N, C-alpha and C positions, 0 to 999 in steps of 0.2 A: 574541489571541496571534498573533505573527508569527514565522515560521521563514524563515531566509535562509541561503544559502551564497554566499560571495564568492570567486570564482577558486579553487575547491577543486581540488587535485591529489591523486590517490591512486595510488600505484604498488605493484605486486605483482611480486615476482621481478625487481626493477630495471627494470620496464617501466611507463610511465604508462598506467593504465587509464582514469582520469578526468583530463581535461586542461582545467584552468582553467574549471570549470563554476560558473555563478552561477544560482541559482533562488530564487524567493521564493513563499511561501505566506502570504497575508494572512489576517486573522481571518475565520473561517467560509468561506473559499474552498476549493473542491474542485479540486485541481490534479493533472493526470495527467502521468506521465513515461513516454514511449513510445519505442520503437526496437527494432531487431532484436536477437536473442540476441548477447551479447558486446559490446553497445554501451556498457556501463558503468552500467546502471541500478541493479542490485543493489549494485555496489561503491560507488556514490554514496550509496545509502541506508544501507549499513553504516557509512559514515563519519559520517552524520548521527546514527545511533543508537549510535555509539561502539564498534562492534566493530572497526573499522579506524581508524587514526589518519592523517589527511591529511598529505601531505608538504608541502603549502603551502595557503594560503587560510584562510578563516574560516567557522565555522558559528555562527550567531547565533540566539538566542531573545530576541525583544523587544530587539534591538540589543545583547545581552550575549553575549560569546563563551562557548560552553559549556565551553571549556577551564578556565574559572575557576569552574565550577558542579559540584557533586557529582553522581554518577550517580543517586543517590536523589532529589535535588531535580529533576533532569531528568525522572525517571520519574513524578513527581507531575503533570507538565504535558504530557508527550509519551508516547504509547503506540505500540507496534510490533507488527505482525503480519507475520512473515516467511514465506517460502515453504517453510521447513524445519520439520517438526513431529515429529522423532524425539526421544523422551524416554527416557533410560536407566533411570529408575525408574518403577515402576508405581503411579501415583497414581489416585485416583478422579477422575471428572470434577469433582465438587464441590471437591475439594482443589486441582485445577489452577486452577480459576477463583478460588478464595480467594487464590491466590498473587498475583493482581492487586491485592490490598489491601496487600501488604507495603510499598510506598513510604510509606504513610500510618501505619505502625505502628512502634513501637520494637522493637528486637531481642528475640526470645523472648517477646513479648507474645502473649496468647491471642486467638483470633478471637472477636469479639463478636457479639451478635444483629444489630447493624447490619451487620457484615461479611457475615453469612450472608444477610441481606435483600438487600444490594446484589448479591452473587454470584448469588442465585436470580433476581433481576430481569434480570441480564445473560444468564443461561441461557435465560430465557423469551424474551428478545428474539431469540435465534438459534434458537428452537424446539427447545431441547435440555434443558429442565428435567427431563423424564422420564428422562433418562440420567444424572442426577447421582450415582447409586450405581454406575454402570458403571466399570470400569477403563479408563483412557484408552487403553492399548495395544490394547484389543480393538476400537477404533473404526476405521471406514474413513478414508481420507485426507480426504475431504470433511467427515466428522463432526469429525475432529481440527481441521481448519481453523476450523470454526464454534466449537469450544471455545476455540481460541486467540483468536478475536475476542471471545468472552465474557469471557475473562480480561482482555483489554485494556479492555473496557467497564467492568469492575469497578475499574479504576484511576481512573475518573472524570477523564479527562485533557481538556486543551483542544486537543490536536493529535494526529492519527493519522498514522503513517507505515506504509504498506501495501506489501508486496513481493509483487505478483501474488496478491492475496488470494482470487481465485476459482479458483486452481489446484485440480484434483481435484474440482471441484464440477459437478454436472449443472446444466442451464439454470435450473431452478426455484430452486436455492440460490445460483447466481450472482446472479440478480436479487434474491433475498431479502437476501443479504449486502450488495450495493451499495445497496439501498433503506435498510437499517438504517444503514449508514455515512452516507448522504446525509441521513437524517432527524435525525442527531445535532446538526446545526447547528454543527459545529466545523470547524476547519481540517483539511484532509486533503491529504497528498502520497502519491499511489499510483502505483507502477510497474505498468503494465497491458500485457498482450500482445494483448488483444481490442480492436480499434479501434472496434467497434460499442458495447461497454460504455463506452469512453472518450467517444464522442459522446453517449451517453445521460446520463452522470453528471458529466462534468468541465466546469468553468467555463473553465478555462485549461489549456494543455498545453505541455510542453517536449518536443522531439524530440531524442533522442541518437543519434549514429552515430559509431563509432570514438572514443568517449570525449569527444566535443564536442557542444555544443548547435548543431544545424543549423537549427532553427526554433523559434519560440515565439509564443504569442499566444492569443486566444480560440479555443476548440477548433474551432468550425465554420469559422473563417478559416484554420486551419492544416492540418487534415486534408482534403486535396484529392487528386484522382487523380494529379496531377503529383508531389506530395510523396510519396505512397505508392509510386509507380513509382521515384522517385529513391532513397528510403531502404530500401524493402523489396524492390525489384526484382521486383515483380509487377504485373500489369495488373488493373484494377478499374474499377468505376463508383461514383460517390458521388452519391446521390439523396436526395430528401426524402420521408419517409414521410407520406402524406396524413393518416393517422389521428393520429399523435403530433406531427407537425410537426418531428421530429428528422431529421437526416441519417443515412444508413446506407450501409455499404460492401458491395458485392457483388464478390467476387473471381472471376477467370477463370483457368483453367489453360490451358496452351498447347493441350491437346487440345480444350478446349471452344471455342477460337477458330479451329481449323483450318477453312479454307474460308470464313471470315467476315471475312477481312482485306481 
């Protein structure tokens, strides 16, 4: 499956937040979307998963404009984990994950043994099966995020759209979530704020600033000291980890650099 945006424009309160942005996620490619707060990452993703309607441009799945496809049909192929996890009603964890099966079911149809099996497998993948009887609202922010990922896994989709999926998670679960997503072997478009996670997991990256793409390419070619200084306005070093072979970023505060300039 291929996901693509072509010259997408999204405006809020009569102001363009996303300005002619074109991105592409090829089959089984893990693509990162990075940039400072307010750069338009979440707004772009919301237009892709149809919470916001673009003012211009196209959003395509396998070269078909999603405007001509039902939301239910889209949900069979593309799953979403957003950064907001407030639910007004108090469902159990199991019920929350079973909701991921709804795109594959007719209205008012009962959950089957197969639905429960898939939901429990999804919970096991995020290490939350023992929580299946708990009420969702009693969970911590990080636990809720893992349940939302499990719900998306239960959709059995071909593409994932993730909006800062590791928010509220400690380091162990940040890595667990990203490992799970990477292991699925499907296309992923993920807005990320952690540049080291981006370097660890993303094959390709787009950099947004002020609603525009300012750089894109293979992750290790794009995330450089100069790029970070230009986009994030902070000083850093970018070096290669001898054990993993991956690049990593070390940030410096002005205080840490005093007397060393």
